[in-house]
BANU-264687 format. One record per residue: residue number from 1; residue in three letters; x, y, z of N, C-alpha, C, O in turn. Coordinates in nm, 3 decimals, always signed. Layout:
N
> NUM;ALA;X;Y;Z;X;Y;Z;X;Y;Z;X;Y;Z
...
***
This chain:
142
> 1;UNK;-16.298;-10.983;+0.420;-16.379;-11.099;+0.357;-16.247;-11.216;+0.360;-16.128;-11.197;+0.334
> 2;UNK;-16.301;-11.311;+0.391;-16.232;-11.437;+0.399;-16.249;-11.531;+0.241;-16.348;-11.544;+0.168
> 3;UNK;-16.117;-11.582;+0.228;-16.076;-11.664;+0.091;-16.073;-11.797;+0.123;-16.078;-11.847;+0.236
> 4;UNK;-16.063;-11.860;-0.001;-16.027;-12.012;+0.030;-15.885;-12.015;+0.037;-15.822;-12.096;+0.105
> 5;UNK;-15.831;-11.922;-0.037;-15.650;-11.937;-0.025;-15.629;-11.880;+0.124;-15.526;-11.916;+0.183
> 6;UNK;-15.716;-11.795;+0.188;-15.715;-11.773;+0.354;-15.706;-11.877;+0.409;-15.600;-11.905;+0.465
> 7;UNK;-15.806;-11.958;+0.408;-15.826;-12.084;+0.458;-15.729;-12.202;+0.465;-15.700;-12.276;+0.559
> 8;UNK;-15.688;-12.197;+0.335;-15.574;-12.296;+0.281;-15.435;-12.262;+0.348;-15.354;-12.347;+0.385
> 9;UNK;-15.419;-12.118;+0.359;-15.311;-12.057;+0.449;-15.299;-12.113;+0.565;-15.200;-12.177;+0.601
> 10;UNK;-15.385;-12.095;+0.621;-15.398;-12.085;+0.780;-15.410;-12.206;+0.778;-15.299;-12.240;+0.821
> 11;UNK;-15.482;-12.327;+0.754;-15.472;-12.438;+0.792;-15.322;-12.518;+0.762;-15.296;-12.628;+0.812
> 12;UNK;-15.243;-12.455;+0.684;-15.096;-12.510;+0.667;-15.029;-12.442;+0.744;-14.917;-12.492;+0.750
> 13;UNK;-15.039;-12.342;+0.813;-14.969;-12.281;+0.891;-15.020;-12.393;+1.028;-14.926;-12.464;+1.061
> 14;UNK;-15.128;-12.415;+1.098;-15.154;-12.503;+1.197;-15.079;-12.630;+1.182;-15.027;-12.690;+1.276
> 15;UNK;-15.076;-12.665;+1.058;-15.021;-12.816;+1.055;-14.890;-12.786;+1.092;-14.831;-12.831;+1.189
> 16;UNK;-14.845;-12.703;+1.005;-14.654;-12.688;+0.974;-14.632;-12.655;+1.140;-14.533;-12.713;+1.185
> 17;UNK;-14.709;-12.572;+1.239;-14.674;-12.535;+1.370;-14.677;-12.629;+1.463;-14.620;-12.616;+1.571
> 18;UNK;-14.760;-12.757;+1.418;-14.768;-12.864;+1.513;-14.671;-12.958;+1.434;-14.690;-13.076;+1.464
> 19;UNK;-14.579;-12.940;+1.349;-14.476;-13.017;+1.309;-14.534;-13.119;+1.171;-14.445;-13.176;+1.108
> 20;UNK;-14.608;-13.130;+1.148;-14.663;-13.180;+1.006;-14.579;-13.110;+0.897;-14.566;-12.988;+0.886
> 21;UNK;-14.515;-13.219;+0.803;-14.449;-13.131;+0.656;-14.596;-13.147;+0.565;-14.657;-13.240;+0.515
> 22;UNK;-14.610;-13.018;+0.575;-14.705;-12.969;+0.440;-14.664;-12.973;+0.301;-14.549;-12.936;+0.277
> 23;UNK;-14.746;-13.015;+0.198;-14.660;-13.012;+0.047;-14.757;-12.954;-0.010;-14.873;-12.976;+0.024
> 24;UNK;-14.718;-12.852;-0.127;-14.790;-12.796;-0.174;-14.895;-12.885;-0.278;-14.838;-12.969;-0.349
> 25;UNK;-15.028;-12.872;-0.290;-15.113;-12.947;-0.389;-15.037;-13.024;-0.522;-15.012;-13.143;-0.537
> 26;UNK;-15.015;-12.929;-0.596;-14.962;-12.946;-0.737;-14.831;-13.044;-0.718;-14.782;-13.087;-0.823
> 27;UNK;-14.767;-13.085;-0.589;-14.694;-13.167;-0.617;-14.690;-13.315;-0.620;-14.670;-13.371;-0.512
> 28;UNK;-14.708;-13.395;-0.738;-14.722;-13.540;-0.750;-14.604;-13.602;-0.670;-14.642;-13.665;-0.572
> 29;UNK;-14.477;-13.599;-0.690;-14.370;-13.647;-0.659;-14.250;-13.627;-0.607;-14.203;-13.523;-0.651
> 30;UNK;-14.169;-13.689;-0.522;-14.058;-13.639;-0.493;-14.052;-13.565;-0.374;-13.960;-13.486;-0.352
> 31;UNK;-14.176;-13.591;-0.270;-14.194;-13.508;-0.162;-14.136;-13.615;-0.051;-14.125;-13.735;-0.073
> 32;UNK;-14.093;-13.540;+0.095;-14.054;-13.628;+0.208;-14.184;-13.675;+0.253;-14.294;-13.623;+0.234
> 33;UNK;-14.151;-13.792;+0.323;-14.279;-13.842;+0.384;-14.251;-13.823;+0.500;-14.135;-13.780;+0.499
> 34;UNK;-14.297;-13.829;+0.630;-14.502;-13.810;+0.610;-14.536;-13.674;+0.542;-14.451;-13.585;+0.534
> 35;UNK;-14.621;-13.665;+0.509;-14.641;-13.550;+0.439;-14.778;-13.534;+0.404;-14.840;-13.635;+0.372
> 36;UNK;-14.862;-13.373;+0.407;-14.985;-13.358;+0.440;-15.020;-13.248;+0.332;-14.970;-13.136;+0.328
> 37;UNK;-15.109;-13.296;+0.250;-15.157;-13.181;+0.138;-15.303;-13.128;+0.197;-15.360;-13.193;+0.285
> 38;UNK;-15.349;-13.028;+0.155;-15.452;-12.904;+0.198;-15.515;-12.862;+0.060;-15.472;-12.792;-0.032
> 39;UNK;-15.620;-12.923;+0.078;-15.727;-12.874;-0.079;-15.856;-12.820;+0.019;-15.913;-12.880;+0.110
> 40;UNK;-15.884;-12.647;-0.049;-15.987;-12.610;+0.032;-16.087;-12.545;-0.109;-16.074;-12.456;-0.194
> 41;UNK;-16.180;-12.641;-0.074;-16.273;-12.568;-0.212;-16.443;-12.515;-0.166;-16.505;-12.568;-0.074
> 42;UNK;-16.494;-12.413;-0.242;-16.649;-12.367;-0.184;-16.731;-12.487;-0.230;-16.734;-12.548;-0.337
> 43;UNK;-16.804;-12.504;-0.104;-16.897;-12.609;-0.102;-17.039;-12.520;-0.135;-17.097;-12.559;-0.237
> 44;UNK;-17.109;-12.399;-0.059;-17.221;-12.334;-0.060;-17.187;-12.160;-0.053;-17.086;-12.113;-0.001
> 45;UNK;-17.272;-12.098;-0.105;-17.310;-11.985;-0.052;-17.442;-11.966;-0.072;-17.500;-12.015;-0.170
> 46;UNK;-17.505;-11.890;+0.021;-17.635;-11.829;+0.047;-17.637;-11.688;+0.047;-17.539;-11.629;+0.093
> 47;UNK;-17.752;-11.611;-0.007;-17.751;-11.471;+0.046;-17.830;-11.491;+0.211;-17.913;-11.577;+0.241
> 48;UNK;-17.787;-11.410;+0.278;-17.869;-11.447;+0.396;-18.003;-11.317;+0.427;-18.104;-11.314;+0.499
> 49;UNK;-17.954;-11.245;+0.354;-18.120;-11.142;+0.415;-18.117;-11.054;+0.260;-18.037;-11.074;+0.168
> 50;UNK;-18.225;-10.955;+0.262;-18.276;-10.913;+0.136;-18.211;-10.753;+0.135;-18.232;-10.684;+0.234
> 51;UNK;-18.161;-10.717;+0.063;-18.088;-10.548;+0.049;-17.949;-10.539;+0.121;-17.872;-10.442;+0.122
> 52;UNK;-17.935;-10.650;+0.174;-17.785;-10.619;+0.261;-17.690;-10.716;+0.183;-17.747;-10.817;+0.142
> 53;UNK;-17.558;-10.705;+0.155;-17.457;-10.761;+0.098;-17.387;-10.849;+0.210;-17.273;-10.821;+0.248
> 54;UNK;-17.479;-10.990;+0.278;-17.452;-11.044;+0.351;-17.459;-11.212;+0.295;-17.556;-11.250;+0.230
> 55;UNK;-17.348;-11.302;+0.326;-17.379;-11.411;+0.263;-17.321;-11.525;+0.368;-17.226;-11.493;+0.440
> 56;UNK;-17.388;-11.686;+0.378;-17.328;-11.759;+0.434;-17.217;-11.840;+0.369;-17.259;-11.884;+0.262
> 57;UNK;-17.119;-11.870;+0.388;-17.056;-11.938;+0.326;-16.997;-12.069;+0.356;-16.929;-12.061;+0.459
> 58;UNK;-16.997;-12.206;+0.295;-16.955;-12.307;+0.338;-16.825;-12.369;+0.235;-16.831;-12.390;+0.114
> 59;UNK;-16.709;-12.390;+0.328;-16.600;-12.435;+0.222;-16.563;-12.545;+0.270;-16.549;-12.542;+0.392
> 60;UNK;-16.534;-12.679;+0.205;-16.514;-12.758;+0.242;-16.357;-12.824;+0.237;-16.307;-12.809;+0.126
> 61;UNK;-16.283;-12.885;+0.320;-16.141;-12.887;+0.361;-16.093;-13.053;+0.341;-16.136;-13.148;+0.408
> 62;UNK;-16.006;-13.058;+0.243;-15.946;-13.204;+0.236;-15.826;-13.203;+0.303;-15.755;-13.108;+0.272
> 63;UNK;-15.776;-13.286;+0.395;-15.682;-13.302;+0.417;-15.594;-13.427;+0.409;-15.606;-13.502;+0.506
> 64;UNK;-15.513;-13.463;+0.317;-15.459;-13.594;+0.247;-15.307;-13.634;+0.319;-15.205;-13.588;+0.267
> 65;UNK;-15.296;-13.729;+0.452;-15.178;-13.736;+0.482;-15.124;-13.860;+0.453;-15.186;-13.966;+0.465
> 66;UNK;-15.000;-13.851;+0.411;-14.949;-13.967;+0.351;-14.842;-14.014;+0.428;-14.744;-13.940;+0.440
> 67;UNK;-14.844;-14.158;+0.500;-14.779;-14.159;+0.584;-14.608;-14.236;+0.563;-14.587;-14.302;+0.461
> 68;UNK;-14.496;-14.218;+0.668;-14.390;-14.282;+0.597;-14.390;-14.408;+0.654;-14.288;-14.470;+0.626
> 69;UNK;-14.448;-14.452;+0.706;-14.428;-14.584;+0.792;-14.493;-14.679;+0.767;-14.469;-14.790;+0.815
> 70;UNK;-14.632;-14.643;+0.650;-14.729;-14.679;+0.629;-14.772;-14.817;+0.680;-14.746;-14.931;+0.640
> 71;UNK;-14.873;-14.752;+0.817;-14.927;-14.861;+0.889;-15.064;-14.803;+0.934;-15.084;-14.682;+0.934
> 72;UNK;-15.158;-14.892;+0.973;-15.291;-14.792;+1.015;-15.291;-14.723;+1.118;-15.363;-14.624;+1.128
> 73;UNK;-15.199;-14.766;+1.227;-15.187;-14.732;+1.346;-15.140;-14.599;+1.320;-15.213;-14.502;+1.343
> 74;UNK;-15.018;-14.587;+1.271;-15.024;-14.434;+1.208;-15.099;-14.341;+1.181;-15.086;-14.227;+1.226
> 75;UNK;-15.177;-14.376;+1.112;-15.343;-14.351;+1.042;-15.431;-14.311;+1.160;-15.529;-14.238;+1.149
> 76;UNK;-15.388;-14.367;+1.272;-15.529;-14.358;+1.395;-15.436;-14.240;+1.445;-15.495;-14.132;+1.440
> 77;UNK;-15.327;-14.233;+1.484;-15.271;-14.137;+1.589;-15.287;-14.020;+1.516;-15.350;-13.928;+1.568
> 78;UNK;-15.216;-14.000;+1.344;-15.264;-13.842;+1.289;-15.417;-13.829;+1.281;-15.446;-13.719;+1.233
> 79;UNK;-15.520;-13.898;+1.310;-15.654;-13.857;+1.290;-15.673;-13.786;+1.441;-15.733;-13.678;+1.444
> 80;UNK;-15.615;-13.852;+1.583;-15.629;-13.794;+1.712;-15.596;-13.619;+1.672;-15.667;-13.518;+1.669
> 81;UNK;-15.445;-13.648;+1.644;-15.387;-13.544;+1.622;-15.485;-13.379;+1.513;-15.494;-13.259;+1.538
> 82;UNK;-15.538;-13.470;+1.394;-15.613;-13.372;+1.326;-15.717;-13.311;+1.438;-15.731;-13.190;+1.459
> 83;UNK;-15.776;-13.398;+1.496;-15.899;-13.382;+1.576;-15.891;-13.280;+1.679;-15.968;-13.184;+1.686
> 84;UNK;-15.774;-13.309;+1.776;-15.705;-13.178;+1.819;-15.682;-13.062;+1.821;-15.707;-12.980;+1.909
> 85;UNK;-15.609;-13.045;+1.675;-15.598;-12.940;+1.580;-15.731;-12.860;+1.538;-15.738;-12.740;+1.561
> 86;UNK;-15.823;-12.920;+1.484;-15.900;-12.861;+1.387;-16.074;-12.890;+1.473;-16.165;-12.807;+1.466
> 87;UNK;-16.081;-12.973;+1.519;-16.267;-13.006;+1.571;-16.217;-12.962;+1.760;-16.317;-12.904;+1.801
> 88;UNK;-16.146;-12.965;+1.838;-16.145;-12.929;+1.973;-16.074;-12.796;+1.964;-16.024;-12.777;+2.075
> 89;UNK;-16.051;-12.711;+1.895;-15.990;-12.568;+1.924;-16.036;-12.525;+1.759;-16.027;-12.584;+1.652
> 90;UNK;-16.096;-12.375;+1.807;-16.133;-12.297;+1.685;-16.013;-12.229;+1.629;-15.915;-12.177;+1.683
> 91;UNK;-16.058;-12.249;+1.478;-15.957;-12.221;+1.394;-15.947;-12.034;+1.360;-16.033;-11.964;+1.306
> 92;UNK;-15.855;-12.005;+1.397;-15.862;-11.810;+1.380;-15.812;-11.819;+1.265;-15.723;-11.897;+1.230
> 93;UNK;-15.882;-11.716;+1.184;-15.885;-11.702;+1.045;-15.904;-11.525;+1.046;-15.996;-11.471;+1.107
> 94;UNK;-15.805;-11.453;+0.972;-15.793;-11.318;+0.992;-15.847;-11.275;+1.140;-15.763;-11.290;+1.228
> 95;UNK;-15.997;-11.215;+1.188;-16.022;-11.160;+1.289;-16.142;-11.264;+1.322;-16.212;-11.252;+1.423
> 96;UNK;-16.158;-11.365;+1.230;-16.272;-11.452;+1.299;-16.209;-11.585;+1.376;-16.091;-11.616;+1.355
> 97;UNK;-16.288;-11.659;+1.460;-16.297;-11.793;+1.525;-16.375;-11.838;+1.465;-16.488;-11.793;+1.481
> 98;UNK;-16.351;-11.960;+1.356;-16.467;-12.008;+1.326;-16.406;-12.200;+1.364;-16.297;-12.254;+1.353
> 99;UNK;-16.549;-12.252;+1.410;-16.530;-12.413;+1.471;-16.591;-12.484;+1.370;-16.684;-12.461;+1.294
> 100;UNK;-16.487;-12.607;+1.396;-16.565;-12.717;+1.321;-16.644;-12.807;+1.361;-16.603;-12.860;+1.464
> 101;UNK;-16.779;-12.864;+1.309;-16.867;-12.893;+1.381;-16.864;-13.054;+1.386;-16.913;-13.119;+1.477
> 102;UNK;-16.810;-13.098;+1.293;-16.766;-13.257;+1.231;-16.663;-13.267;+1.165;-16.615;-13.174;+1.100
> 103;UNK;-16.604;-13.410;+1.174;-16.481;-13.418;+1.101;-16.515;-13.565;+1.047;-16.568;-13.640;+1.130
> 104;UNK;-16.492;-13.617;+0.915;-16.511;-13.740;+0.891;-16.356;-13.796;+0.797;-16.284;-13.735;+0.720
> 105;UNK;-16.353;-13.923;+0.843;-16.197;-13.981;+0.829;-16.239;-14.111;+0.718;-16.343;-14.177;+0.713
> 106;UNK;-16.121;-14.116;+0.637;-16.118;-14.213;+0.564;-15.973;-14.300;+0.543;-15.885;-14.214;+0.551
> 107;UNK;-15.926;-14.396;+0.527;-15.796;-14.481;+0.526;-15.804;-14.580;+0.374;-15.880;-14.674;+0.350
> 108;UNK;-15.710;-14.527;+0.298;-15.714;-14.610;+0.185;-15.554;-14.662;+0.192;-15.467;-14.584;+0.153
> 109;UNK;-15.520;-14.783;+0.237;-15.363;-14.816;+0.222;-15.293;-14.751;+0.342;-15.324;-14.780;+0.457
> 110;UNK;-15.195;-14.661;+0.312;-15.115;-14.618;+0.413;-15.162;-14.449;+0.405;-15.092;-14.369;+0.466
> 111;UNK;-15.263;-14.407;+0.340;-15.284;-14.283;+0.333;-15.451;-14.250;+0.397;-15.548;-14.326;+0.388
> 112;UNK;-15.446;-14.115;+0.460;-15.542;-14.090;+0.562;-15.625;-13.961;+0.468;-15.562;-13.895;+0.386
> 113;UNK;-15.727;-13.946;+0.486;-15.791;-13.855;+0.424;-15.930;-13.812;+0.545;-16.035;-13.872;+0.569
> 114;UNK;-15.884;-13.711;+0.588;-15.970;-13.589;+0.673;-16.066;-13.515;+0.618;-16.027;-13.449;+0.521
> 115;UNK;-16.182;-13.502;+0.647;-16.286;-13.386;+0.562;-16.339;-13.333;+0.660;-16.357;-13.398;+0.763
> 116;UNK;-16.381;-13.177;+0.645;-16.458;-13.109;+0.746;-16.491;-12.975;+0.639;-16.436;-12.937;+0.536
> 117;UNK;-16.590;-12.932;+0.703;-16.650;-12.783;+0.612;-16.636;-12.648;+0.732;-16.660;-12.650;+0.852
> 118;UNK;-16.602;-12.567;+0.667;-16.621;-12.448;+0.780;-16.717;-12.333;+0.702;-16.702;-12.299;+0.585
> 119;UNK;-16.841;-12.269;+0.817;-16.937;-12.220;+0.777;-16.917;-12.107;+0.849;-16.885;-12.110;+0.967
> 120;UNK;-16.939;-11.984;+0.775;-16.920;-11.878;+0.834;-17.027;-11.765;+0.772;-17.089;-11.802;+0.673
> 121;UNK;-17.047;-11.655;+0.812;-17.088;-11.541;+0.770;-17.025;-11.453;+0.725;-16.933;-11.409;+0.795
> 122;UNK;-17.049;-11.397;+0.603;-16.992;-11.246;+0.573;-17.010;-11.141;+0.477;-17.078;-11.175;+0.381
> 123;UNK;-16.961;-11.001;+0.476;-17.019;-10.932;+0.375;-16.977;-10.947;+0.292;-16.870;-11.009;+0.287
> 124;UNK;-17.059;-10.883;+0.145;-17.003;-10.939;+0.028;-16.944;-10.813;+0.003;-16.991;-10.718;+0.066
> 125;UNK;-16.836;-10.788;-0.088;-16.767;-10.681;-0.123;-16.823;-10.608;-0.254;-16.818;-10.645;-0.371
> 126;UNK;-16.859;-10.534;-0.217;-16.983;-10.452;-0.347;-16.891;-10.349;-0.413;-16.790;-10.296;-0.366
> 127;UNK;-16.936;-10.335;-0.506;-16.893;-10.201;-0.573;-16.995;-10.107;-0.651;-16.989;-10.031;-0.747
> 128;UNK;-17.107;-10.160;-0.546;-17.201;-10.039;-0.599;-17.228;-9.920;-0.441;-17.227;-9.945;-0.320
> 129;UNK;-17.248;-9.793;-0.519;-17.209;-9.686;-0.412;-17.351;-9.632;-0.411;-17.426;-9.625;-0.508
> 130;UNK;-17.384;-9.585;-0.253;-17.530;-9.541;-0.234;-17.463;-9.378;-0.180;-17.346;-9.353;-0.153
> 131;UNK;-17.567;-9.297;-0.176;-17.564;-9.192;-0.121;-17.604;-9.181;+0.017;-17.701;-9.240;+0.064
> 132;UNK;-17.502;-9.078;+0.106;-17.552;-9.115;+0.225;-17.681;-9.041;+0.279;-17.688;-8.920;+0.255
> 133;UNK;-17.765;-9.090;+0.337;-17.865;-9.018;+0.356;-17.857;-8.896;+0.506;-17.792;-8.892;+0.610
> 134;UNK;-17.957;-8.815;+0.445;-17.978;-8.685;+0.527;-18.020;-8.692;+0.626;-17.975;-8.713;+0.738
> 135;UNK;-18.163;-8.664;+0.561;-18.289;-8.693;+0.661;-18.363;-8.836;+0.640;-18.382;-8.910;+0.543
> 136;UNK;-18.393;-8.840;+0.769;-18.495;-8.944;+0.772;-18.634;-8.873;+0.833;-18.630;-8.805;+0.936
> 137;UNK;-18.745;-8.894;+0.764;-18.878;-8.843;+0.826;-18.937;-8.951;+0.868;-18.935;-9.041;+0.784
> 138;UNK;-18.992;-8.977;+0.975;-19.062;-9.107;+1.038;-19.235;-9.013;+1.080;-19.252;-8.941;+1.179
> 139;UNK;-19.313;-9.036;+0.999;-19.410;-9.010;+1.008;-19.553;-9.120;+1.118;-19.573;-9.238;+1.093
> 140;UNK;-19.584;-9.089;+1.163;-19.701;-9.236;+1.220;-19.798;-9.155;+1.332;-19.789;-9.049;+1.394
> 141;UNK;-19.873;-9.238;+1.324;-20.011;-9.159;+1.433;-20.086;-9.321;+1.457;-20.070;-9.431;+1.405
> 142;UNK;-20.167;-9.271;+1.554;-20.251;-9.348;+1.617;-20.395;-9.302;+1.605;-20.485;-9.366;+1.659
***
């Protein structure tokens, strides 16, 4: 089962491998710029079938990039890098490869925000136990 923490950790790994300085979301000051903050939160969950513990999950991701040179050009360049890392390549999390269908960007001053959703289907952990079926009788007639 994939959790929001799993997604956040994997995204931070991808960014770090690409040379970005990833900072914990709890840090407000004293970090080295440029820096990227990663936030992942649940957006929706939906049961996909009746009687089977399967759900479709959508998690929203926010990347906040704080530039050291404080220029729009730097933010535009980082936008290209984010697209290459997350939009053009599937994101490997556990045994899955999840694709991003759409990314949105916003620049406020020298801060770039990138947003995207990750949607996937997974089995729900269930505490309910069932007895194994021993005999199945199928009867039919024409």
